[in-house]
C-alpha positions as CSV (number, residue, x, y, z in Angstrom):
1,M,-166.4,-101.1,-50.3
2,I,-169.2,-101.9,-47.9
3,G,-171.1,-105.8,-48.8
4,R,-173.1,-105.4,-51.7
5,R,-175.6,-106.7,-49.1
6,F,-175.4,-102.4,-48.5
7,L,-175.9,-101.2,-52.1
8,A,-178.0,-100.5,-55.0
9,A,-178.3,-100.0,-58.5
10,A,-178.9,-97.8,-61.3
11,L,-178.3,-95.7,-64.3
12,C,-175.9,-96.5,-66.8
13,S,-173.7,-94.5,-69.3
14,A,-171.9,-94.8,-72.1
15,A,-171.0,-93.2,-76.1
16,V,-169.3,-93.7,-79.0
17,S,-166.0,-92.6,-80.1
18,A,-165.6,-89.4,-82.8
19,V,-164.1,-91.9,-85.3
20,A,-167.2,-93.7,-85.3
21,V,-166.2,-96.2,-83.2
22,A,-167.9,-97.9,-80.3
23,Q,-165.9,-96.9,-77.3
24,E,-167.6,-95.7,-73.8
25,K,-166.4,-92.2,-72.7
26,P,-164.8,-92.6,-68.9
27,G,-167.5,-93.2,-66.7
28,T,-169.2,-90.9,-64.3
29,I,-170.4,-92.6,-61.3
30,A,-168.4,-92.5,-58.0
31,L,-169.5,-94.7,-54.9
32,V,-169.2,-93.3,-51.8
33,Y,-169.9,-94.0,-48.0
34,S,-169.3,-92.3,-44.9
35,T,-168.7,-93.4,-40.9
36,K,-168.6,-92.4,-38.1
37,A,-167.2,-94.5,-35.3
38,R,-168.6,-96.0,-32.2
39,S,-168.8,-94.5,-28.8
40,L,-167.0,-92.0,-29.8
41,N,-163.6,-93.8,-30.6
42,V,-162.2,-91.7,-33.2
43,M,-158.8,-93.4,-33.3
44,Q,-160.0,-97.6,-32.7
45,H,-162.3,-96.1,-36.0
46,E,-159.1,-94.8,-37.9
47,S,-156.9,-97.3,-37.3
48,A,-159.2,-100.7,-38.5
49,L,-159.7,-98.3,-41.6
50,K,-156.1,-97.7,-42.3
51,K,-155.5,-100.9,-42.1
52,H,-158.4,-102.1,-43.7
53,F,-157.1,-100.2,-46.9
54,E,-153.8,-101.3,-46.4
55,W,-155.3,-105.1,-47.5
56,H,-156.9,-103.3,-50.5
57,K,-153.1,-102.6,-50.8
58,A,-152.1,-106.2,-50.7
59,N,-154.7,-107.1,-53.1
60,K,-154.0,-105.6,-55.5
61,D,-157.1,-103.3,-55.8
62,A,-157.8,-101.6,-59.2
63,F,-160.2,-98.9,-57.9
64,T,-158.6,-95.4,-56.3
65,W,-159.8,-95.1,-52.7
66,Y,-159.9,-91.3,-51.1
67,V,-161.0,-90.5,-47.4
68,W,-161.7,-87.4,-46.5
69,Q,-162.5,-86.3,-42.2
70,V,-165.4,-83.6,-41.3
71,T,-164.2,-80.9,-39.6
72,S,-167.5,-79.1,-39.2
73,G,-171.2,-79.8,-38.6
74,E,-173.1,-82.5,-36.7
75,N,-170.9,-85.1,-38.2
76,I,-167.7,-83.9,-36.9
77,G,-164.9,-87.2,-37.1
78,D,-167.0,-89.1,-39.7
79,F,-165.1,-90.2,-42.6
80,V,-166.1,-89.6,-46.0
81,V,-164.6,-93.0,-48.2
82,G,-164.9,-92.9,-51.6
83,T,-164.0,-94.3,-55.3
84,F,-164.6,-92.6,-58.5
85,G,-165.1,-92.6,-62.8
86,H,-166.8,-95.2,-62.4
87,Q,-169.2,-97.2,-64.9
88,W,-171.7,-99.6,-63.0
89,K,-170.5,-102.1,-65.3
90,E,-167.3,-102.8,-62.5
91,F,-169.3,-103.0,-59.9
92,D,-170.2,-106.6,-60.8
93,A,-167.4,-106.9,-63.3
94,R,-165.8,-107.2,-59.4
95,A,-168.1,-109.3,-57.1
96,K,-165.5,-111.6,-56.3
97,F,-163.2,-109.2,-55.2
98,D,-166.4,-107.7,-53.2
99,E,-166.7,-110.9,-51.1
100,A,-163.0,-110.9,-50.0
101,D,-163.7,-107.2,-49.7
102,D,-166.3,-107.5,-46.4
103,A,-165.2,-110.2,-45.2
104,D,-162.3,-107.8,-44.2
105,F,-164.7,-105.2,-44.0
106,I,-167.5,-106.6,-42.1
107,P,-165.6,-108.1,-39.0
108,N,-162.8,-106.0,-38.4
109,V,-164.2,-102.3,-39.2
110,L,-168.0,-102.0,-39.1
111,P,-167.6,-103.3,-35.1
112,T,-166.3,-99.9,-34.3
113,A,-167.7,-97.8,-36.0
114,E,-171.9,-96.6,-35.4
115,K,-173.1,-96.2,-38.5
116,V,-172.4,-96.4,-41.6
117,D,-173.9,-94.4,-44.9
118,L,-173.7,-95.7,-48.4
119,G,-174.6,-93.6,-51.5
120,Y,-174.2,-94.0,-55.5
121,W,-174.2,-90.6,-57.2
122,E,-173.3,-89.2,-61.4
123,F,-170.4,-86.6,-61.4
124,L,-171.8,-84.0,-63.9
125,P,-169.8,-82.9,-65.7
126,A,-171.5,-80.1,-67.7
127,A,-171.8,-78.1,-63.7
128,S,-168.7,-79.2,-62.4
129,H,-165.4,-77.8,-63.0
130,P,-162.9,-79.5,-62.2
131,S,-159.3,-78.7,-61.6
132,P,-156.8,-79.8,-63.7
133,S,-154.8,-82.0,-60.6
134,S,-154.7,-85.2,-60.6
135,Q,-155.0,-85.5,-56.2
136,P,-157.1,-84.2,-54.0
137,A,-157.5,-81.2,-52.3
138,A,-156.2,-80.4,-48.9
139,M,-159.5,-79.7,-48.1
140,A,-163.2,-79.7,-49.3
141,Q,-165.9,-77.4,-49.3
142,V,-169.4,-80.1,-49.2
143,T,-172.8,-78.0,-49.8
144,H,-176.1,-80.9,-50.4
145,Y,-178.8,-79.7,-52.1
146,Y,-181.9,-80.9,-51.4
147,V,-183.8,-80.0,-54.1
148,K,-188.5,-79.9,-54.9
149,P,-189.0,-83.1,-56.8
150,D,-190.8,-80.7,-59.0
151,G,-187.3,-78.4,-59.3
152,F,-185.1,-81.3,-60.7
153,V,-185.1,-79.7,-64.2
154,A,-185.1,-76.0,-63.7
155,F,-182.0,-76.9,-61.0
156,L,-180.3,-79.1,-63.6
157,E,-180.3,-76.4,-66.2
158,A,-180.1,-73.3,-63.2
159,I,-176.3,-75.2,-62.4
160,K,-175.7,-75.9,-66.1
161,A,-175.8,-72.3,-67.1
162,L,-173.6,-71.2,-63.3
163,K,-170.8,-73.7,-64.7
164,G,-171.0,-72.1,-68.3
165,A,-170.5,-68.3,-66.5
166,L,-167.5,-68.7,-64.5
167,D,-165.7,-70.4,-67.6
168,K,-165.9,-67.5,-69.7
169,A,-165.8,-64.8,-66.7
170,N,-162.4,-67.4,-66.4
171,Y,-163.6,-67.7,-62.1
172,P,-160.7,-69.4,-60.1
173,L,-163.4,-72.1,-58.3
174,Y,-162.8,-75.8,-58.9
175,A,-166.4,-77.2,-57.9
176,Y,-167.5,-81.5,-58.5
177,W,-171.6,-81.8,-59.6
178,Y,-172.8,-85.0,-58.5
179,R,-177.0,-86.0,-57.6
180,L,-177.5,-89.2,-56.0
181,V,-178.6,-91.4,-58.3
182,S,-179.7,-94.5,-54.9
183,G,-178.6,-94.1,-51.7
184,G,-180.1,-91.4,-49.7
185,E,-182.9,-88.6,-49.6
186,G,-183.6,-86.3,-52.6
187,P,-183.9,-85.4,-55.5
188,Q,-180.1,-84.1,-53.6
189,F,-177.5,-82.4,-54.7
190,V,-174.0,-81.9,-53.7
191,V,-171.0,-79.8,-54.6
192,A,-167.0,-80.1,-53.2
193,V,-165.2,-77.0,-53.6
194,D,-161.3,-78.0,-53.8
195,R,-160.4,-75.5,-50.5
196,N,-156.0,-75.4,-50.5
197,S,-156.1,-73.5,-47.0
198,W,-158.8,-72.0,-45.2
199,S,-157.7,-68.2,-46.2
200,E,-159.1,-69.6,-49.3
201,M,-162.5,-69.4,-48.0
202,A,-162.2,-66.0,-48.5
203,G,-163.1,-66.1,-52.0
204,P,-161.6,-64.5,-54.9
205,A,-161.4,-61.5,-55.3
206,K,-164.0,-60.8,-58.0
207,S,-167.2,-61.7,-55.9
208,L,-168.9,-64.3,-58.0
209,D,-172.4,-62.7,-58.1
210,D,-170.4,-59.5,-59.8
211,A,-168.1,-62.2,-62.3
212,L,-171.5,-63.9,-63.1
213,A,-173.3,-60.6,-64.0
214,E,-170.3,-59.6,-66.1
215,V,-171.3,-62.4,-68.4
216,L,-174.9,-62.8,-68.3
217,G,-176.2,-59.1,-67.0
218,P,-177.0,-58.4,-64.1
219,Q,-181.0,-59.9,-65.0
220,K,-180.3,-63.1,-65.8
221,A,-177.8,-63.3,-63.1
222,V,-180.2,-62.7,-61.0
223,E,-182.5,-65.5,-62.2
224,V,-180.3,-68.5,-62.0
225,L,-179.3,-68.1,-58.4
226,T,-183.1,-67.2,-57.6
227,A,-183.8,-70.7,-59.6
228,I,-181.5,-72.3,-57.5
229,R,-182.8,-71.1,-54.8
230,Q,-186.4,-71.2,-55.1
231,T,-186.4,-75.0,-56.2
232,T,-184.0,-76.0,-52.9
233,R,-186.0,-77.1,-50.2
234,H,-183.0,-76.9,-47.5
235,T,-179.6,-77.3,-47.7
236,R,-176.2,-78.7,-45.4
237,S,-172.7,-78.3,-45.7
238,Y,-168.7,-79.2,-44.0
239,M,-165.8,-79.0,-44.8
240,M,-164.1,-82.1,-44.1
241,A,-159.9,-83.0,-45.1
242,Y,-158.3,-85.5,-47.4
243,R,-156.3,-88.5,-45.4
244,P,-153.6,-89.0,-47.8
245,D,-152.5,-91.7,-44.4
246,I,-155.5,-93.8,-45.1
247,S,-156.5,-93.2,-48.8
248,Y,-155.9,-96.3,-51.0
249,I,-154.0,-95.2,-54.8
250,A,-154.5,-98.2,-57.3
251,P,-151.2,-98.5,-59.2
252,K,-151.5,-97.9,-62.5
């Protein structure tokens, strides 16, 4: 992770267990940063990132860091790095580790990067349908939704309704929704859809619209999709390829 000077704070999530003992739910906070190679020297930048995550391994980092590389769109070649499933206090608890992390990242990786963008995101379980696999898919189809400020609630309710309908239809689509908490233009949501091959881009035999209409009825299905479109200012999309050769998986 890049230095704490680049970071910002936001909301916290906690809960009480079903047995009436105060316990915290699994974390929903993700820290994600993207890097662009300086002067298009992608190989040099990639090598620097690999060495940096070897440093994480040598220092037994408790956080797992997944790495992807953008394969379409205006930022093709960029790397996207993320750590997921955290609570806010975990970032406080690793302050000393982060100082050591910075001491490696700043002199060794940052000079090879033209640009680094970092943001905190909140995972939205009520809108997501995660894969049962613990490993990332080979690719991810990513779409950012930049939402109208007065449409925030309507958009959130619409994607929750979308998830509920697709669950009832047993629709074979693994999707992960997040909302931006800090670090960029907002209100902003992003959805990442698992793709294990390019052929999966064709989608299931039954279209999403048809699956929604079967579960919700034609009119309600149109209302849900219309709410998403009408509350969105614009979108941005791209593909990413998972890079297990750079990623760092923390020991259990």
